C-alpha positions as protocol buffer text, in pm:
chain_id: "A"
residue {
  index: 1
  type: UNK
  ca { x: 0 y: 0 z: 0 }
}
residue {
  index: 2
  type: UNK
  ca { x: 124 y: 347 z: -91 }
}
residue {
  index: 3
  type: UNK
  ca { x: 126 y: 564 z: 221 }
}
residue {
  index: 4
  type: UNK
  ca { x: 273 y: 887 z: 79 }
}
residue {
  index: 5
  type: UNK
  ca { x: 111 y: 1157 z: -134 }
}
residue {
  index: 6
  type: UNK
  ca { x: 181 y: 1500 z: -278 }
}
residue {
  index: 7
  type: UNK
  ca { x: -104 y: 1744 z: -337 }
}
residue {
  index: 8
  type: UNK
  ca { x: -15 y: 2009 z: -593 }
}
residue {
  index: 9
  type: UNK
  ca { x: -137 y: 2344 z: -460 }
}
residue {
  index: 10
  type: UNK
  ca { x: 117 y: 2603 z: -578 }
}
residue {
  index: 11
  type: UNK
  ca { x: -61 y: 2757 z: -876 }
}
residue {
  index: 12
  type: UNK
  ca { x: -194 y: 3111 z: -907 }
}
residue {
  index: 13
  type: UNK
  ca { x: -537 y: 3022 z: -1048 }
}
residue {
  index: 14
  type: UNK
  ca { x: -542 y: 3305 z: -1301 }
}
residue {
  index: 15
  type: UNK
  ca { x: -861 y: 3193 z: -1474 }
}
residue {
  index: 16
  type: UNK
  ca { x: -1050 y: 3195 z: -1144 }
}
residue {
  index: 17
  type: UNK
  ca { x: -971 y: 3554 z: -1061 }
}
residue {
  index: 18
  type: UNK
  ca { x: -1097 y: 3750 z: -871 }
}
residue {
  index: 19
  type: UNK
  ca { x: -1190 y: 3451 z: -650 }
}
residue {
  index: 20
  type: UNK
  ca { x: -825 y: 3347 z: -624 }
}
residue {
  index: 21
  type: UNK
  ca { x: -691 y: 3697 z: -556 }
}
residue {
  index: 22
  type: UNK
  ca { x: -730 y: 3635 z: -185 }
}
residue {
  index: 23
  type: UNK
  ca { x: -783 y: 3256 z: -161 }
}
residue {
  index: 24
  type: UNK
  ca { x: -569 y: 2984 z: -320 }
}
residue {
  index: 25
  type: UNK
  ca { x: -773 y: 2772 z: -561 }
}
residue {
  index: 26
  type: UNK
  ca { x: -743 y: 2448 z: -357 }
}
residue {
  index: 27
  type: UNK
  ca { x: -895 y: 2629 z: -58 }
}
residue {
  index: 28
  type: UNK
  ca { x: -1204 y: 2741 z: -250 }
}
residue {
  index: 29
  type: UNK
  ca { x: -1507 y: 2555 z: -119 }
}
residue {
  index: 30
  type: UNK
  ca { x: -1703 y: 2293 z: -310 }
}
residue {
  index: 31
  type: UNK
  ca { x: -2019 y: 2168 z: -144 }
}
residue {
  index: 32
  type: UNK
  ca { x: -1927 y: 2317 z: 189 }
}
residue {
  index: 33
  type: UNK
  ca { x: -1558 y: 2233 z: 222 }
}
residue {
  index: 34
  type: UNK
  ca { x: -1232 y: 2331 z: 52 }
}
residue {
  index: 35
  type: UNK
  ca { x: -1140 y: 2134 z: -260 }
}
residue {
  index: 36
  type: UNK
  ca { x: -822 y: 2008 z: -98 }
}
residue {
  index: 37
  type: UNK
  ca { x: -1014 y: 1856 z: 192 }
}
residue {
  index: 38
  type: UNK
  ca { x: -1190 y: 1616 z: -45 }
}
residue {
  index: 39
  type: UNK
  ca { x: -847 y: 1477 z: -134 }
}
residue {
  index: 40
  type: UNK
  ca { x: -729 y: 1464 z: 226 }
}
residue {
  index: 41
  type: UNK
  ca { x: -1034 y: 1265 z: 333 }
}
residue {
  index: 42
  type: UNK
  ca { x: -1002 y: 1020 z: 42 }
}
residue {
  index: 43
  type: UNK
  ca { x: -628 y: 972 z: 101 }
}
residue {
  index: 44
  type: UNK
  ca { x: -685 y: 904 z: 470 }
}
residue {
  index: 45
  type: UNK
  ca { x: -964 y: 657 z: 389 }
}
residue {
  index: 46
  type: UNK
  ca { x: -720 y: 469 z: 161 }
}
residue {
  index: 47
  type: UNK
  ca { x: -458 y: 433 z: 434 }
}
residue {
  index: 48
  type: UNK
  ca { x: -224 y: 712 z: 325 }
}
residue {
  index: 49
  type: UNK
  ca { x: -59 y: 860 z: 633 }
}
residue {
  index: 50
  type: UNK
  ca { x: 196 y: 1114 z: 499 }
}
residue {
  index: 51
  type: UNK
  ca { x: 87 y: 1405 z: 279 }
}
residue {
  index: 52
  type: UNK
  ca { x: 300 y: 1683 z: 136 }
}
residue {
  index: 53
  type: UNK
  ca { x: 131 y: 1998 z: 7 }
}
residue {
  index: 54
  type: UNK
  ca { x: 340 y: 2212 z: -226 }
}
residue {
  index: 55
  type: UNK
  ca { x: 261 y: 2582 z: -210 }
}
residue {
  index: 56
  type: UNK
  ca { x: 354 y: 2918 z: -363 }
}
residue {
  index: 57
  type: UNK
  ca { x: 62 y: 3155 z: -415 }
}
residue {
  index: 58
  type: UNK
  ca { x: -75 y: 3278 z: -77 }
}
residue {
  index: 59
  type: UNK
  ca { x: 104 y: 2981 z: 71 }
}
residue {
  index: 60
  type: UNK
  ca { x: 74 y: 3095 z: 433 }
}
residue {
  index: 61
  type: UNK
  ca { x: -297 y: 3015 z: 413 }
}
residue {
  index: 62
  type: UNK
  ca { x: -241 y: 2639 z: 382 }
}
residue {
  index: 63
  type: UNK
  ca { x: -82 y: 2569 z: 723 }
}
residue {
  index: 64
  type: UNK
  ca { x: -338 y: 2803 z: 878 }
}
residue {
  index: 65
  type: UNK
  ca { x: -628 y: 2612 z: 720 }
}
residue {
  index: 66
  type: UNK
  ca { x: -499 y: 2254 z: 735 }
}
residue {
  index: 67
  type: UNK
  ca { x: -255 y: 2250 z: 1026 }
}
residue {
  index: 68
  type: UNK
  ca { x: -54 y: 1932 z: 1073 }
}
residue {
  index: 69
  type: UNK
  ca { x: -327 y: 1706 z: 936 }
}
residue {
  index: 70
  type: UNK
  ca { x: -422 y: 1551 z: 1269 }
}
residue {
  index: 71
  type: UNK
  ca { x: -794 y: 1605 z: 1213 }
}
residue {
  index: 72
  type: UNK
  ca { x: -775 y: 1357 z: 922 }
}
residue {
  index: 73
  type: UNK
  ca { x: -529 y: 1122 z: 1097 }
}
residue {
  index: 74
  type: UNK
  ca { x: -263 y: 1241 z: 853 }
}
residue {
  index: 75
  type: UNK
  ca { x: 77 y: 1401 z: 887 }
}
residue {
  index: 76
  type: UNK
  ca { x: 86 y: 1705 z: 658 }
}
residue {
  index: 77
  type: UNK
  ca { x: 410 y: 1877 z: 565 }
}
residue {
  index: 78
  type: UNK
  ca { x: 457 y: 2173 z: 335 }
}
residue {
  index: 79
  type: UNK
  ca { x: 697 y: 2223 z: 46 }
}
residue {
  index: 80
  type: UNK
  ca { x: 705 y: 2602 z: 19 }
}
residue {
  index: 81
  type: UNK
  ca { x: 815 y: 2703 z: -328 }
}
residue {
  index: 82
  type: UNK
  ca { x: 720 y: 3066 z: -284 }
}
residue {
  index: 83
  type: UNK
  ca { x: 929 y: 3110 z: 28 }
}
residue {
  index: 84
  type: UNK
  ca { x: 1226 y: 2913 z: -101 }
}
residue {
  index: 85
  type: UNK
  ca { x: 1226 y: 2992 z: -474 }
}
residue {
  index: 86
  type: UNK
  ca { x: 1011 y: 3299 z: -524 }
}
residue {
  index: 87
  type: UNK
  ca { x: 726 y: 3119 z: -701 }
}
residue {
  index: 88
  type: UNK
  ca { x: 582 y: 2794 z: -829 }
}
residue {
  index: 89
  type: UNK
  ca { x: 821 y: 2542 z: -989 }
}
residue {
  index: 90
  type: UNK
  ca { x: 559 y: 2370 z: -1213 }
}
residue {
  index: 91
  type: UNK
  ca { x: 467 y: 2007 z: -1168 }
}
residue {
  index: 92
  type: UNK
  ca { x: 795 y: 1817 z: -1218 }
}
residue {
  index: 93
  type: UNK
  ca { x: 992 y: 2090 z: -1045 }
}
residue {
  index: 94
  type: UNK
  ca { x: 751 y: 2082 z: -752 }
}
residue {
  index: 95
  type: UNK
  ca { x: 776 y: 1705 z: -725 }
}
residue {
  index: 96
  type: UNK
  ca { x: 1156 y: 1721 z: -733 }
}
residue {
  index: 97
  type: UNK
  ca { x: 1163 y: 1975 z: -450 }
}
residue {
  index: 98
  type: UNK
  ca { x: 923 y: 1766 z: -239 }
}
residue {
  index: 99
  type: UNK
  ca { x: 1102 y: 1436 z: -313 }
}
residue {
  index: 100
  type: UNK
  ca { x: 1293 y: 1416 z: 20 }
}
residue {
  index: 101
  type: UNK
  ca { x: 956 y: 1412 z: 198 }
}
residue {
  index: 102
  type: UNK
  ca { x: 805 y: 1135 z: -17 }
}
residue {
  index: 103
  type: UNK
  ca { x: 833 y: 756 z: -19 }
}
residue {
  index: 104
  type: UNK
  ca { x: 972 y: 539 z: -298 }
}
residue {
  index: 105
  type: UNK
  ca { x: 626 y: 528 z: -456 }
}
residue {
  index: 106
  type: UNK
  ca { x: 381 y: 811 z: -397 }
}
residue {
  index: 107
  type: UNK
  ca { x: 55 y: 957 z: -513 }
}
residue {
  index: 108
  type: UNK
  ca { x: 34 y: 1292 z: -690 }
}
residue {
  index: 109
  type: UNK
  ca { x: -299 y: 1472 z: -721 }
}
residue {
  index: 110
  type: UNK
  ca { x: -375 y: 1827 z: -824 }
}
residue {
  index: 111
  type: UNK
  ca { x: -542 y: 2035 z: -555 }
}
residue {
  index: 112
  type: UNK
  ca { x: -778 y: 2192 z: -808 }
}
residue {
  index: 113
  type: UNK
  ca { x: -952 y: 1885 z: -949 }
}
residue {
  index: 114
  type: UNK
  ca { x: -1273 y: 1741 z: -807 }
}
residue {
  index: 115
  type: UNK
  ca { x: -1308 y: 1363 z: -836 }
}
residue {
  index: 116
  type: UNK
  ca { x: -1545 y: 1242 z: -563 }
}
residue {
  index: 117
  type: UNK
  ca { x: -1542 y: 868 z: -521 }
}
residue {
  index: 118
  type: UNK
  ca { x: -1187 y: 813 z: -640 }
}
residue {
  index: 119
  type: UNK
  ca { x: -1013 y: 556 z: -419 }
}
residue {
  index: 120
  type: UNK
  ca { x: -639 y: 603 z: -366 }
}
residue {
  index: 121
  type: UNK
  ca { x: -587 y: 233 z: -320 }
}
residue {
  index: 122
  type: UNK
  ca { x: -389 y: 114 z: -624 }
}
residue {
  index: 123
  type: UNK
  ca { x: -29 y: -9 z: -646 }
}
residue {
  index: 124
  type: UNK
  ca { x: 241 y: 61 z: -904 }
}
residue {
  index: 125
  type: UNK
  ca { x: 368 y: -227 z: -1119 }
}
residue {
  index: 126
  type: UNK
  ca { x: 741 y: -299 z: -1068 }
}
residue {
  index: 127
  type: UNK
  ca { x: 823 y: -228 z: -1433 }
}
residue {
  index: 128
  type: UNK
  ca { x: 648 y: 111 z: -1430 }
}
residue {
  index: 129
  type: UNK
  ca { x: 764 y: 447 z: -1300 }
}
residue {
  index: 130
  type: UNK
  ca { x: 426 y: 615 z: -1352 }
}
residue {
  index: 131
  type: UNK
  ca { x: 61 y: 519 z: -1368 }
}
residue {
  index: 132
  type: UNK
  ca { x: -191 y: 787 z: -1464 }
}
residue {
  index: 133
  type: UNK
  ca { x: -568 y: 790 z: -1440 }
}
residue {
  index: 134
  type: UNK
  ca { x: -734 y: 924 z: -1753 }
}
residue {
  index: 135
  type: UNK
  ca { x: -1080 y: 1069 z: -1816 }
}
residue {
  index: 136
  type: UNK
  ca { x: -1293 y: 1142 z: -2122 }
}
residue {
  index: 137
  type: UNK
  ca { x: -1193 y: 1462 z: -2298 }
}
residue {
  index: 138
  type: UNK
  ca { x: -1385 y: 1768 z: -2183 }
}
residue {
  index: 139
  type: UNK
  ca { x: -1507 y: 2035 z: -2428 }
}
residue {
  index: 140
  type: UNK
  ca { x: -1226 y: 2268 z: -2317 }
}
residue {
  index: 141
  type: UNK
  ca { x: -963 y: 2000 z: -2392 }
}
residue {
  index: 142
  type: UNK
  ca { x: -1099 y: 1800 z: -2687 }
}
residue {
  index: 143
  type: UNK
  ca { x: -763 y: 1674 z: -2814 }
}
residue {
  index: 144
  type: UNK
  ca { x: -683 y: 1488 z: -2490 }
}
residue {
  index: 145
  type: UNK
  ca { x: -335 y: 1403 z: -2364 }
}
residue {
  index: 146
  type: UNK
  ca { x: -244 y: 1038 z: -2411 }
}
residue {
  index: 147
  type: UNK
  ca { x: -354 y: 712 z: -2566 }
}
residue {
  index: 148
  type: UNK
  ca { x: -341 y: 365 z: -2410 }
}
residue {
  index: 149
  type: UNK
  ca { x: -234 y: 39 z: -2571 }
}
residue {
  index: 150
  type: UNK
  ca { x: -374 y: -306 z: -2497 }
}
residue {
  index: 151
  type: UNK
  ca { x: -121 y: -357 z: -2216 }
}
residue {
  index: 152
  type: UNK
  ca { x: -218 y: -33 z: -2043 }
}
residue {
  index: 153
  type: UNK
  ca { x: 94 y: 156 z: -2153 }
}
residue {
  index: 154
  type: UNK
  ca { x: 65 y: 527 z: -2222 }
}
residue {
  index: 155
  type: UNK
  ca { x: 103 y: 637 z: -2583 }
}
residue {
  index: 156
  type: UNK
  ca { x: 202 y: 980 z: -2706 }
}
residue {
  index: 157
  type: UNK
  ca { x: 176 y: 1104 z: -3063 }
}
residue {
  index: 158
  type: UNK
  ca { x: 31 y: 786 z: -3213 }
}
residue {
  index: 159
  type: UNK
  ca { x: -304 y: 787 z: -3396 }
}
residue {
  index: 160
  type: UNK
  ca { x: -605 y: 654 z: -3214 }
}
residue {
  index: 161
  type: UNK
  ca { x: -828 y: 744 z: -2918 }
}
residue {
  index: 162
  type: UNK
  ca { x: -685 y: 980 z: -2660 }
}
residue {
  index: 163
  type: UNK
  ca { x: -789 y: 1066 z: -2306 }
}
residue {
  index: 164
  type: UNK
  ca { x: -719 y: 1354 z: -2070 }
}
residue {
  index: 165
  type: UNK
  ca { x: -497 y: 1304 z: -1768 }
}
residue {
  index: 166
  type: UNK
  ca { x: -715 y: 1348 z: -1458 }
}
residue {
  index: 167
  type: UNK
  ca { x: -422 y: 1503 z: -1266 }
}
residue {
  index: 168
  type: UNK
  ca { x: -393 y: 1202 z: -1039 }
}
residue {
  index: 169
  type: UNK
  ca { x: -129 y: 931 z: -1058 }
}
residue {
  index: 170
  type: UNK
  ca { x: 123 y: 706 z: -891 }
}
residue {
  index: 171
  type: UNK
  ca { x: 492 y: 780 z: -942 }
}
residue {
  index: 172
  type: UNK
  ca { x: 829 y: 633 z: -853 }
}
residue {
  index: 173
  type: UNK
  ca { x: 1109 y: 850 z: -712 }
}
residue {
  index: 174
  type: UNK
  ca { x: 1348 y: 743 z: -989 }
}
residue {
  index: 175
  type: UNK
  ca { x: 1155 y: 955 z: -1239 }
}
residue {
  index: 176
  type: UNK
  ca { x: 1259 y: 1277 z: -1066 }
}
residue {
  index: 177
  type: UNK
  ca { x: 1591 y: 1188 z: -905 }
}
residue {
  index: 178
  type: UNK
  ca { x: 1792 y: 1369 z: -1173 }
}
residue {
  index: 179
  type: UNK
  ca { x: 1611 y: 1702 z: -1138 }
}
residue {
  index: 180
  type: UNK
  ca { x: 1797 y: 1959 z: -929 }
}
residue {
  index: 181
  type: UNK
  ca { x: 1570 y: 2088 z: -650 }
}
residue {
  index: 182
  type: UNK
  ca { x: 1460 y: 2438 z: -732 }
}
residue {
  index: 183
  type: UNK
  ca { x: 1443 y: 2374 z: -1107 }
}
residue {
  index: 184
  type: UNK
  ca { x: 1127 y: 2502 z: -1276 }
}
residue {
  index: 185
  type: UNK
  ca { x: 1011 y: 2218 z: -1498 }
}
residue {
  index: 186
  type: UNK
  ca { x: 683 y: 2089 z: -1641 }
}
residue {
  index: 187
  type: UNK
  ca { x: 586 y: 1724 z: -1606 }
}
residue {
  index: 188
  type: UNK
  ca { x: 522 y: 1652 z: -1976 }
}
residue {
  index: 189
  type: UNK
  ca { x: 885 y: 1615 z: -2090 }
}
residue {
  index: 190
  type: UNK
  ca { x: 962 y: 1388 z: -1795 }
}
residue {
  index: 191
  type: UNK
  ca { x: 660 y: 1173 z: -1878 }
}
residue {
  index: 192
  type: UNK
  ca { x: 749 y: 1162 z: -2246 }
}
residue {
  index: 193
  type: UNK
  ca { x: 1086 y: 1009 z: -2159 }
}
residue {
  index: 194
  type: UNK
  ca { x: 916 y: 738 z: -1952 }
}
residue {
  index: 195
  type: UNK
  ca { x: 658 y: 672 z: -2224 }
}
residue {
  index: 196
  type: UNK
  ca { x: 937 y: 627 z: -2480 }
}
residue {
  index: 197
  type: UNK
  ca { x: 1089 y: 355 z: -2260 }
}
residue {
  index: 198
  type: UNK
  ca { x: 755 y: 184 z: -2193 }
}
residue {
  index: 199
  type: UNK
  ca { x: 767 y: 268 z: -1823 }
}
residue {
  index: 200
  type: UNK
  ca { x: 445 y: 473 z: -1799 }
}
residue {
  index: 201
  type: UNK
  ca { x: 101 y: 317 z: -1776 }
}
residue {
  index: 202
  type: UNK
  ca { x: -252 y: 429 z: -1726 }
}
residue {
  index: 203
  type: UNK
  ca { x: -619 y: 344 z: -1702 }
}
residue {
  index: 204
  type: UNK
  ca { x: -949 y: 521 z: -1761 }
}
residue {
  index: 205
  type: UNK
  ca { x: -1140 y: 663 z: -1463 }
}
residue {
  index: 206
  type: UNK
  ca { x: -1513 y: 664 z: -1541 }
}
residue {
  index: 207
  type: UNK
  ca { x: -1628 y: 845 z: -1229 }
}
residue {
  index: 208
  type: UNK
  ca { x: -1715 y: 1211 z: -1188 }
}
residue {
  index: 209
  type: UNK
  ca { x: -1426 y: 1449 z: -1256 }
}
residue {
  index: 210
  type: UNK
  ca { x: -1399 y: 1827 z: -1294 }
}
residue {
  index: 211
  type: UNK
  ca { x: -1098 y: 2046 z: -1359 }
}
residue {
  index: 212
  type: UNK
  ca { x: -1197 y: 2347 z: -1151 }
}
residue {
  index: 213
  type: UNK
  ca { x: -1021 y: 2589 z: -1381 }
}
residue {
  index: 214
  type: UNK
  ca { x: -1285 y: 2856 z: -1437 }
}
residue {
  index: 215
  type: UNK
  ca { x: -1552 y: 3034 z: -1237 }
}
residue {
  index: 216
  type: UNK
  ca { x: -1819 y: 2861 z: -1446 }
}
residue {
  index: 217
  type: UNK
  ca { x: -1688 y: 2512 z: -1366 }
}
residue {
  index: 218
  type: UNK
  ca { x: -1653 y: 2600 z: -1000 }
}
residue {
  index: 219
  type: UNK
  ca { x: -2011 y: 2731 z: -989 }
}
residue {
  index: 220
  type: UNK
  ca { x: -2138 y: 2413 z: -1157 }
}
residue {
  index: 221
  type: UNK
  ca { x: -2018 y: 2208 z: -858 }
}
residue {
  index: 222
  type: UNK
  ca { x: -2212 y: 2400 z: -595 }
}
residue {
  index: 223
  type: UNK
  ca { x: -2552 y: 2237 z: -663 }
}
């Protein structure tokens, strides 16, 4: 069982302004509680005990809102990119900075996606360094991100059906060991290298999923 997770919470949330001018996007409420709390509850239910939250924009609000995680029977630690590097390091850069606080295999989930019902209970195959959960392409992202072959390996650039990464996955430390902490780096090029070697897999998640990227999508979740 994977007992370590990183919640990505460092972004500015430009498309949700002015709501994010004074509140980080993962702390905006959906159905009565902050988005990030939905993840914390699901991770705790799955037996995860150690959670790292990476922060940059308005990062002082996260420890104030979440504390040390005791209310969820978690240990929460913070990887403060704003304090240490002057701003967000993007996804791969954020993972690399947080790596000393994470286990050999760990979950990564974006703090601004809503996927109620997702169970953080899977394991990572020994031959894989990444396993991503994919969803049907939304109208705002019709081209999708990756394909899947019959063995569940991620495909990039090949013809055929494509899905959108749900911003949740399992990763192995080896993927990020060569990135100098403090480097600003997106995840896509790191994933492409793993895909080329056949070390990245995935599966389709058919449950409810929303990328809370705009005020309209956020409002749609309040009913």
